[in-house]
C-alpha positions, 0 to 999 in steps of 0.5 A, spaced: 573 499 537 570 492 539 563 495 540 563 499 533 565 493 530 559 489 533 555 495 531 557 495 524 556 488 523 549 488 526 547 494 521 550 490 515 546 484 518 539 488 518 541 492 512 541 485 509 534 483 512 531 489 509 534 488 503 532 480 503 525 482 505 524 488 500 527 484 495 521 479 497 516 484 498 518 487 491 517 480 488 510 480 491 508 487 489 511 487 482 507 480 481 501 483 484 501 489 480 502 485 474 496 481 475 492 487 477 494 490 470 490 484 467 484 483 472 482 491 472 481 491 465 478 484 465 473 486 470 472 493 467 470 490 460 466 485 463 462 490 467 462 496 463 464 503 467 458 503 471 458 496 474 466 497 475 464 504 479 459 500 483 464 494 485 469 500 487 464 504 491 462 497 495 469 495 496 471 502 498 465 502 503 467 496 506 475 497 506 473 504 510 469 500 515 475 495 516 480 500 517 476 503 523 474 496 526 482 494 526 483 500 531 490 501 528 492 494 531 496 493 524 501 498 526 501 496 533 503 489 532 509 491 527 512 495 532 510 491 539 511 485 535 518 487 533 520 490 540 518 483 544 521 479 539 528 483 540 527 483 547 526 475 547 519 475 550 515 470 545 509 470 551 508 477 549 508 476 542 503 471 543 499 475 548 499 481 543 496 476 537 491 473 541 488 480 544 488 484 537 485 478 533 479 477 538 477 484 538 478 484 530 474 478 530 468 480 534 468 487 531 468 484 524 462 479 525 458 484 528 458 489 523 459 485 517 452 481 519 449 488 520 451 491 513 449 484 510 442 485 513 441 492 512 446 495 506 441 501 505 444 504 511 450 506 507 447 505 500 442 511 501 448 516 501 449 514 493 442 516 490 445 515 483 448 508 484 442 504 483 444 497 485 449 498 490 445 495 496 446 488 492 453 489 491 454 491 498 450 486 501 455 481 498 462 484 500 460 485 507 461 478 508 468 479 507 469 483 513 471 478 518 476 475 514 479 481 512 480 484 519 483 477 521 488 478 515 489 485 518 492 482 524 495 476 522 499 479 516 502 484 520 504 479 525 508 475 520 512 482 518 513 483 525 517 477 525 521 479 519 519 475 514 516 477 507 515 470 505 507 470 507 506 476 504 509 475 498 505 469 497 498 472 499 500 478 494 501 473 488 495 469 490 489 473 492 488 477 485 489 470 481 483 468 485 479 474 484 480 474 477 478 466 476 472 467 480 470 473 476 471 470 470 467 464 472 461 468 475 460 473 470 462 470 464 460 463 466 453 464 469 452 471 467 452 475 473 453 482 474 457 486 479 455 482 485 459 476 482 465 480 482 464 482 489 464 474 491 471 474 488 473 479 494 470 474 499 474 468 496 480 472 495 480 474 503 479 467 505 485 465 501 489 470 504 487 468 511 489 461 510 496 463 508 497 468 513 494 463 518 499 458 516 505 463 517 503 465 524 502 458 526 509 457 524 512 463 526 508 464 533 504 459 534 496 458 535 493 463 540 490 460 546 485 464 551 491 463 556 495 467 552 491 473 553 494 474 560 500 477 557 497 482 552 499 489 554 492 491 552 493 499 555 500 499 552 498 497 545 491 500 545 495 507 547 499 506 541 494 503 536 488 509 537 493 515 534 495 510 529 488 509 527 486 516 527 493 517 522 490 511 518 483 513 517 486 520 515 491 517 510 484 513 507 481 520 507 487 523 503 488 517 498 482 513 498 476 516 500 475 521 494 471 516 490 466 515 496 465 523 496 465 524 489 460 518 488 455 523 491 455 527 485 458 523 480 455 517 475 457 510 476 460 511 470 465 517 472 466 513 479 468 507 474 473 512 470 476 515 476 477 508 479 481 505 473 485 512 473 487 510 481 488 503 480 493 505 474 496 510 479 497 506 485 501 501 481 507 506 482 508 505 489 509 498 490 516 500 491 514 504 497 509 498 500 515 493 499 520 497 503 515 500 508 513 493 510 520 490 512 523 497 514 518 499 519 520 493 524 527 494 523 526 502 524 522 501 531 528 496 534 533 501 532 530 507 535 528 503 541 536 501 542 538 508 541 542 507 534 540 514 531 546 514 526 544 508 523 537 509 523 538 515 519 542 511 514 537 506 513 532 511 512 536 514 507 537 508 503 530 506 503 528 512 501 533 512 495 530 505 493 523 507 493 525 513 488 529 508 484 522 503 483 517 509 483 519 514 478 520 510 472 513 507 473 510 514 474 513 517 468 510 511 463 503 512 466 504 520 465 506 520 458 502 514 456 496 515 460 491 514 454 494 508 452 494 505 459 486 507 460 485 504 453 486 497 456 480 498 461 475 499 455 473 505 450 469 508 456 475 510 459 479 514 454 476 520 455 479 527 456 477 527 464 480 520 466 486 521 462 487 528 465 485 525 472 490 519 471 496 524 470 494 528 476 494 522 480 501 520 478 503 527 480 500 525 487 504 519 487 511 522 486 509 527 492 507 521 496 514 518 495 518 524 496 520 523 503 520 516 503 518 512 509 518 519 513 511 517 516 513 510 518 519 513 521 515 518 525 511 513 528 516 507 529 520 513 533 514 514 538 511 520 535 504 517 533 500 522 535 504 527 531 503 523 525 495 522 527 495 530 527 498 531 521 494 526 517 487 529 520 489 536 518 491 534 511 485 529 511 480 535 512 483 539 507 482 533 502 475 532 504 473 540 503 477 540 496 473 534 494 467 537 496 468 543 492 472 541 486 468 535 484 462 539 484 466 544 479 470 539 475 468 532 476 473 527 477 479 532 475 477 535 481 477 529 485 484 528 483 487 535 484 484 534 491 488 528 492 495 531 489 494 537 493 493 533 500 498 528 499 503 534 497 502 537 503 502 532 508 509 529 505 512 536 506 510 537 513 512 530 515 519 531 512 520 538 516 518 534 522 523 529 521 528 534 520 526 538 526 525 532 531 531 528 529 535 532 524 534 526 519 533 528 512 530 523 507 535 524 502 542 526 501 546 527 495 546 520 493 539 521 492 539 525 486 541 519 481 534 516 480 532 523 478 538 524 474 536 518 470 529 519 469 531 526 466 536 523 461 531 518 459 524 520 459 524 523 451 524 515 449 516 516 452 515 521 446 515 515 441 508 513 439 505 507 436 498 504 434 494 500 437 495 502 444 498 496 447 504 497 442 504 504 444 504 503 451 509 497 452 514 498 446 516 505 448 515 503 456 520 497 455 525 502 451 525 507 457 526 502 462 532 499 459 535 506 458 533 508 465 537 502 468 543 503 464 543 510 466 543 508 473 548 503 473 553 508 469 552 513 475 554 507 479 551 504 485 553 505 493 555 500 497 548 499 501 545 499 494 549 493 492 547 489 498 540 490 496 541 489 489 545 482 491 539 480 495 533 482 490 537 478 485 538 472 489 531 473 491 529 473 484 533 467 482 529 463 488 536 463 492 537 465 499 542 471 500 549 469 503 551 472 510 556 476 508 559 481 513 559 489 511 
């Protein structure tokens, strides 16, 4: 009985940790996306659809290279950092930091320098993207900074704090926007000026995470490398790299593939639709970031029942936060794209946005199933799933883009995302008998079904049409959720999120 009581209290404490971290992450992601609502349209209006397309192509190219060069270490850091911390082995935490950071910096400096000197290596694949080499030359300078952030950021999360991520999320985009306005408006620069904003933003994030790691872990030193379990960490990281590259192939590579046949205007239109659709998964990102180390530690200690309960609670809250945003984007797609300018409101971008929203709903349909499989040690299975679906996505992109333009790109994404998430859910049930949802999970869907007609109300001009029905719908959605009643776990989360929004520390209540 004593052990059961201790386990119950430990689970309640960890639920509060997830709630607190998720609340912090939610604040950061909401703030970041709200800022993105400004920076995306402002940048698009300053550069035009063509310039916006050039910037997106260059950014995606460098982002893909950074993903390869990180070698899957971000996921490995979260898993092993959490395990080392749980086992009270701080020297291994520092060794993990030192080894992965050194590798990332060497690769980032080497490849970034090469790409800065020879941007034509990648620009030659896009014959319609005139001026891409100049933008790539600038963005390449951000590679070492972004790779260092890819190591330091996950280390702060592994220490079970989201504070530094929130600060970084709320800082990077305002910095980007300030630099873009200064250089593009004040000095009349083109997409290369906007690319400088990427560098400055990466530098600001590096400073924030550097301070966080110094306080939480300490400054890595060469002597720490002797505690680095390189073979064990890399053995986990490599299949995760394969999985992450494949996920990139599922969700972000479409513009890079489509850019081979599309004009820069079409690339810019698809980038705008993608940016709006991405707003819907802030809840998944916020919950995933903090729940992964908790899931890893629970699995490592054999707490299977609590693992399933934690996973289902997280999935339910991902649905609560995602579904209403995606419904607004679906029904108000023309008005949402109008914020980017008149070049973005044609039929194809509107259709592409609606299809991408369907893909985002499919992405959150099984919650954090991919993360749970990885944290439970099934990294090769995750990699295999993603490779299979990424190949399907790439094939569909090549075929459908040439036939249907950006609508084909969006369709390829939808089919691939739906497929990989169905596979993840089935495998999670087969291996662990864990379902992402239970009967409690119907509440967010029911709330959406009852309130979506409010989004049929229309106004002129587009800001009024987007925001007034959207606000009415969100208020009604929240009211229905409250009327349906919250679960005990939900109340822990709402309490923590509410206190976080007020800037207060959650109380240490017993479960």
